C-alpha positions as CSV (number, residue, x, y, z in Angstrom):
1,X,151.4,-142.5,29.5
2,X,148.6,-144.8,28.6
3,X,148.9,-146.5,25.2
4,X,146.3,-145.0,22.8
5,X,144.0,-147.7,21.4
6,X,142.3,-146.8,18.2
7,X,138.7,-147.8,17.6
8,X,137.7,-148.5,14.0
9,X,134.0,-148.6,13.2
10,X,132.2,-149.8,10.1
11,X,128.5,-149.9,9.4
12,X,126.2,-152.7,8.1
13,X,122.9,-151.4,6.7
14,X,119.9,-153.7,6.6
15,X,116.3,-152.9,5.6
16,X,115.5,-151.6,9.0
17,X,118.6,-151.2,11.1
18,X,122.3,-150.2,11.2
19,X,124.8,-152.7,12.6
20,X,128.1,-151.3,13.8
21,X,131.3,-153.3,13.3
22,X,134.0,-152.0,15.6
23,X,137.5,-153.3,16.0
24,X,140.2,-152.3,18.5
25,X,143.8,-153.1,18.1
26,X,144.3,-155.4,19.9
27,X,140.9,-157.1,19.4
28,X,138.5,-156.8,22.4
29,X,138.7,-159.7,24.7
30,X,135.2,-161.0,24.7
31,X,133.3,-164.0,23.3
32,X,130.3,-163.1,21.1
33,X,126.9,-164.7,21.3
34,X,124.8,-165.4,18.2
35,X,121.3,-166.6,18.8
36,X,118.9,-168.6,16.5
37,X,115.5,-170.0,17.2
38,X,111.9,-169.3,18.2
39,X,109.9,-167.4,20.9
40,X,112.0,-168.8,23.7
41,X,114.9,-166.7,22.4
42,X,113.2,-163.9,20.4
43,X,114.0,-160.5,21.9
44,X,111.7,-158.7,19.5
45,X,112.5,-159.6,15.9
46,X,108.8,-160.2,15.2
47,X,108.1,-156.6,16.0
48,X,109.5,-155.7,12.6
49,X,107.7,-158.2,10.4
50,X,104.0,-158.5,9.3
51,X,102.7,-161.1,11.7
52,X,100.2,-161.5,14.5
53,X,102.8,-163.5,16.5
54,X,104.0,-160.5,18.5
55,X,104.4,-159.6,22.2
56,X,104.9,-155.8,21.8
57,X,102.0,-154.8,24.0
58,X,101.0,-155.0,27.7
59,X,101.3,-157.0,29.9
60,X,104.5,-158.4,28.2
61,X,107.6,-156.8,29.6
62,X,105.8,-155.5,32.7
63,X,108.4,-156.5,35.3
64,X,112.0,-155.9,34.4
65,X,111.7,-153.6,31.4
66,X,108.5,-151.9,32.5
67,X,107.4,-151.8,28.8
68,X,106.8,-154.4,26.1
69,X,109.9,-155.2,24.1
70,X,108.6,-158.1,22.0
71,X,109.8,-160.8,24.3
72,X,107.2,-163.4,25.2
73,X,107.7,-162.9,28.9
74,X,107.0,-160.6,31.8
75,X,110.7,-159.6,31.6
76,X,114.0,-161.1,30.4
77,X,114.3,-164.4,28.5
78,X,116.9,-167.1,28.6
79,X,119.2,-165.6,25.9
80,X,119.3,-162.3,28.0
81,X,120.5,-164.1,31.0
82,X,123.2,-166.1,29.1
83,X,124.5,-162.8,27.8
84,X,124.5,-161.3,31.3
85,X,126.4,-164.4,32.7
86,X,129.0,-164.0,29.8
87,X,129.5,-160.3,30.7
88,X,127.9,-159.2,27.4
89,X,125.3,-156.5,26.8
90,X,121.8,-157.6,25.9
91,X,122.1,-159.1,22.4
92,X,119.8,-157.0,20.1
93,X,117.3,-158.3,17.6
94,X,118.8,-158.4,14.1
95,X,115.8,-156.4,12.7
96,X,115.7,-153.7,15.5
97,X,116.3,-150.2,14.1
98,X,119.3,-148.5,15.6
99,X,123.0,-148.6,15.8
100,X,124.3,-152.0,17.2
101,X,127.8,-153.3,17.9
102,X,127.6,-156.8,16.2
103,X,131.0,-158.0,17.4
104,X,129.2,-158.8,20.7
105,X,126.7,-160.9,18.7
106,X,123.3,-160.7,17.1
107,X,120.0,-162.4,17.9
108,X,118.1,-163.7,14.8
109,X,115.4,-165.7,16.7
110,X,111.7,-165.3,15.7
111,X,108.6,-166.3,17.7
112,X,106.8,-169.1,15.9
113,X,109.8,-170.1,13.8
114,X,110.5,-173.7,12.9
115,X,113.4,-175.6,11.3
116,X,111.0,-176.2,8.4
117,X,110.1,-173.3,6.1
118,X,106.5,-174.6,6.0
119,X,106.0,-174.0,9.7
120,X,103.8,-170.9,10.0
121,X,105.1,-169.8,6.7
122,X,104.6,-166.1,6.0
123,X,104.3,-165.2,9.6
124,X,107.8,-165.9,11.0
125,X,111.5,-165.8,10.2
126,X,112.2,-169.5,9.6
127,X,115.6,-171.0,10.5
128,X,116.9,-170.9,6.9
129,X,116.2,-167.2,6.7
130,X,117.8,-166.6,10.1
131,X,120.9,-168.4,8.7
132,X,120.8,-166.1,5.7
133,X,120.8,-163.0,8.0
134,X,123.8,-164.5,9.8
135,X,125.6,-165.0,6.5
136,X,125.1,-161.3,5.6
137,X,126.6,-160.2,9.0
138,X,129.5,-162.6,8.5
139,X,130.2,-161.5,5.0
140,X,130.3,-157.8,5.9
141,X,132.4,-158.4,9.0
142,X,134.9,-160.3,7.0
143,X,134.9,-157.4,4.4
144,X,135.4,-154.7,7.0
145,X,137.7,-156.5,9.6
146,X,139.5,-158.9,7.3
147,X,139.2,-162.6,7.1
148,X,141.6,-163.3,10.0
149,X,140.0,-161.1,12.6
150,X,136.5,-162.0,11.6
151,X,137.5,-165.7,11.8
152,X,138.7,-165.2,15.4
153,X,135.4,-163.6,16.4
154,X,133.3,-166.4,14.8
155,X,135.5,-169.2,16.2
156,X,135.4,-167.8,19.7
157,X,131.7,-167.1,19.6
158,X,129.0,-169.3,21.1
159,X,125.9,-170.1,19.0
160,X,122.7,-170.6,20.9
161,X,120.0,-172.5,19.0
162,X,116.5,-173.6,20.0
163,X,114.2,-174.9,17.3
164,X,111.6,-177.6,16.6
165,X,108.7,-177.0,19.0
166,X,106.7,-175.1,16.5
167,X,107.4,-177.7,13.8
168,X,105.9,-180.4,16.0
169,X,102.9,-178.4,17.1
170,X,102.2,-177.7,13.4
171,X,102.6,-181.4,12.6
172,X,99.8,-182.3,15.0
173,X,97.5,-179.4,14.4
174,X,97.8,-178.5,10.7
175,X,95.8,-180.0,7.9
176,X,98.6,-179.3,5.4
177,X,99.6,-182.3,3.3
178,X,103.3,-181.3,3.9
179,X,102.8,-182.3,7.5
180,X,100.4,-185.1,7.2
181,X,102.2,-187.0,4.5
182,X,105.0,-188.0,6.8
183,X,105.3,-190.3,9.8
184,X,106.4,-188.8,13.1
185,X,109.8,-190.4,12.7
186,X,110.2,-189.1,9.2
187,X,109.1,-185.6,10.3
188,X,111.6,-185.5,13.2
189,X,114.3,-186.6,10.7
190,X,113.4,-183.6,8.5
191,X,113.6,-181.2,11.4
192,X,116.9,-182.7,12.5
193,X,118.2,-182.5,8.9
194,X,117.5,-178.8,8.7
195,X,119.1,-178.2,12.1
196,X,122.3,-180.1,11.3
197,X,122.6,-178.3,7.9
198,X,122.4,-175.0,9.7
199,X,125.1,-176.0,12.2
200,X,127.3,-177.1,9.3
201,X,126.8,-173.8,7.5
202,X,127.7,-171.9,10.7
203,X,130.8,-174.1,10.9
204,X,131.9,-173.0,7.5
205,X,131.9,-169.4,8.7
206,X,134.1,-170.4,11.7
207,X,131.5,-171.5,14.3
208,X,132.8,-174.1,16.7
209,X,130.8,-173.8,19.9
210,X,127.1,-174.5,20.1
211,X,124.4,-174.5,22.8
212,X,121.1,-176.4,22.7
213,X,118.0,-177.3,24.7
214,X,116.3,-180.6,24.2
215,X,112.6,-180.4,23.5
216,X,111.4,-181.3,26.9
217,X,107.8,-182.2,27.7
218,X,106.2,-180.1,25.1
219,X,102.8,-181.6,25.8
220,X,102.8,-180.2,29.3
221,X,102.8,-176.5,28.6
222,X,99.4,-174.8,29.3
223,X,98.4,-174.5,25.6
224,X,98.9,-178.2,25.0
225,X,97.0,-179.2,28.1
226,X,94.1,-177.0,26.9
227,X,94.1,-178.8,23.6
228,X,94.3,-182.3,25.0
229,X,90.9,-184.0,24.3
230,X,88.8,-184.2,27.5
231,X,91.5,-183.0,29.8
232,X,90.0,-182.1,33.1
233,X,92.8,-183.3,35.4
234,X,95.7,-181.2,34.2
235,X,97.4,-184.1,32.5
236,X,99.8,-183.5,29.6
237,X,99.0,-184.0,26.0
238,X,100.8,-187.3,25.4
239,X,100.5,-187.3,21.6
240,X,102.6,-184.1,21.7
241,X,105.0,-185.6,24.2
242,X,105.5,-188.6,22.0
243,X,107.0,-186.6,19.1
244,X,109.0,-184.5,21.6
245,X,110.6,-187.7,22.9
246,X,111.5,-188.7,19.4
247,X,113.2,-185.4,18.9
248,X,115.0,-185.7,22.2
249,X,116.3,-189.2,21.2
250,X,117.5,-187.9,17.8
251,X,119.2,-184.7,18.9
252,X,122.1,-186.1,21.0
253,X,122.8,-188.7,18.3
254,X,122.9,-185.9,15.6
255,X,125.2,-183.8,17.8
256,X,127.6,-186.7,18.5
257,X,127.8,-187.4,14.8
258,X,128.6,-183.7,14.1
259,X,131.2,-183.6,16.8
260,X,132.9,-186.5,15.0
261,X,132.5,-185.1,11.5
262,X,133.4,-181.4,12.2
263,X,136.8,-180.8,13.7
264,X,137.0,-178.8,16.9
265,X,133.2,-178.6,17.4
266,X,132.1,-178.6,21.0
267,X,128.5,-178.4,22.2
268,X,126.3,-178.0,25.3
269,X,122.8,-179.5,25.6
270,X,120.5,-178.7,28.5
271,X,118.0,-181.4,29.4
272,X,114.9,-179.2,29.5
273,X,112.7,-182.2,30.1
274,X,114.4,-182.7,33.5
275,X,114.4,-179.0,34.6
276,X,110.8,-178.5,33.4
277,X,109.6,-181.7,35.1
278,X,111.2,-180.9,38.4
279,X,109.5,-177.5,38.5
280,X,106.1,-178.8,37.4
281,X,106.2,-181.6,40.0
282,X,107.7,-179.6,42.9
283,X,107.0,-176.0,42.2
284,X,107.4,-174.9,45.8
285,X,110.9,-176.2,45.9
286,X,111.9,-173.7,43.2
287,X,109.9,-170.8,44.6
288,X,106.7,-171.1,42.5
289,X,103.1,-171.4,43.7
290,X,101.6,-172.5,40.3
291,X,103.2,-174.6,37.6
292,X,100.1,-175.8,35.7
293,X,98.2,-172.6,34.9
294,X,99.7,-169.7,33.1
295,X,99.9,-166.3,34.6
296,X,98.3,-164.6,31.6
297,X,95.7,-166.0,29.2
298,X,92.2,-167.5,29.1
299,X,90.4,-170.8,28.9
300,X,91.5,-174.0,30.6
301,X,94.9,-173.6,32.3
302,X,94.9,-170.1,30.8
303,X,96.2,-172.1,27.8
304,X,94.5,-170.0,25.1
305,X,97.1,-167.8,23.4
306,X,95.2,-164.6,24.3
307,X,97.5,-162.7,26.7
308,X,97.2,-159.0,26.0
309,X,94.0,-159.4,24.0
310,X,95.5,-158.7,20.6
311,X,95.1,-162.1,18.8
312,X,91.4,-162.3,18.2
313,X,90.4,-163.0,21.8
314,X,90.2,-159.7,23.7
315,X,89.3,-161.0,27.2
316,X,92.1,-162.6,29.3
317,X,93.1,-163.1,32.9
318,X,96.3,-161.8,34.4
319,X,97.8,-163.0,37.7
320,X,98.9,-160.5,40.4
321,X,102.6,-161.7,40.6
322,X,104.3,-163.5,37.7
323,X,107.0,-164.6,40.2
324,X,104.5,-167.1,41.5
325,X,104.2,-168.8,38.2
326,X,106.3,-171.1,36.0
327,X,104.6,-170.0,32.8
328,X,103.8,-166.4,32.0
329,X,101.5,-167.1,29.1
330,X,100.1,-170.2,27.4
331,X,103.5,-171.3,26.0
332,X,106.3,-169.2,27.6
333,X,108.2,-169.0,30.9
334,X,108.2,-166.2,33.3
335,X,111.4,-164.2,33.8
336,X,112.0,-166.0,37.1
337,X,111.7,-169.4,35.4
338,X,113.9,-168.3,32.5
339,X,116.6,-167.3,34.8
340,X,116.6,-170.6,36.6
341,X,116.8,-172.5,33.3
342,X,119.6,-170.2,32.1
343,X,121.6,-170.8,35.3
344,X,121.4,-174.5,34.7
345,X,122.5,-174.0,31.1
346,X,125.4,-171.8,32.2
347,X,126.8,-173.8,35.1
348,X,124.8,-177.1,35.4
349,X,126.5,-180.4,36.0
350,X,126.6,-183.1,33.3
351,X,123.5,-184.8,34.5
352,X,121.5,-181.7,33.5
353,X,123.7,-179.9,31.0
354,X,126.5,-181.7,29.0
355,X,129.0,-182.6,27.8
356,X,129.9,-179.0,28.4
357,X,127.9,-176.3,30.1
358,X,127.8,-172.8,28.5
359,X,130.2,-171.3,31.0
360,X,132.8,-173.9,29.8
361,X,132.1,-173.1,26.2
362,X,132.6,-169.4,26.8
363,X,135.9,-170.1,28.5
364,X,137.5,-172.5,26.0
């Protein structure tokens, strides 16, 4: 006779949703995925806050889901593919109403978010607030499952984090004295400081395995090309790339220091500047017909953030097949491109993803 396995469930109530904490005896054999960051990873948290930075309308979501989910893509995003590769269900937005099993993980990412609370303040869920949501989940899981079992979940889990791009765009486009009173080097140091503090806080809750993207060529996305003064040749906005390069020089140093400081920490970093660059320079090699112009938007390079016509500009252009494009809108990848990046994050070799890839982190 098969052994009866009991399932115990507890419920975490937030302002908008119910998160279910379930535990089997023995504990289910899976590795959870907790996600923090910006629009590259947001599966729809911004649907539930008062902001214009949303993607819960057509044509977002038109391919895979067949309806808009709040993801800034025609379909799935990087975090969705990582969950799939790890044999996990789609990781739900923290703020999504409904009944969610949080022992698989939770996604706290918010489109427009930065590591600094001043970045698009009042319109996004900044990194500090995302961390506070994680702490609420962690506290209630410890209460319901007990410290030992919760600790196992958090120590086995992988923490996917992508943050900083919005901070740097704000630095170069905002008139705020908070941004303009610092040099680029000082500003990058502030972003890096908030990021490392977040990692250290997650570590205190048991987190040991972290996955990152470097910033890549931020000045080469359609929106930045459109903002580059006098750009008629499709060249990148080099002032933006300069600060992205400072970030990309600082990030591995910060991670190496944390690896030394925090016992048992392991991390994976994907070199987005390489994978982006290869696809921009050789789109046909990777199955794209267009790597400079967005599928959806308006203005030069369709770089105006107008896709869907809900952000003040009602007229926009939409391509016939997002699979032909690297970028779906002015700043965000198509589902096809997201899957390619996710595959490199999952199983890429050390020259593109290291010192571990995500597959290795899920297996250790």
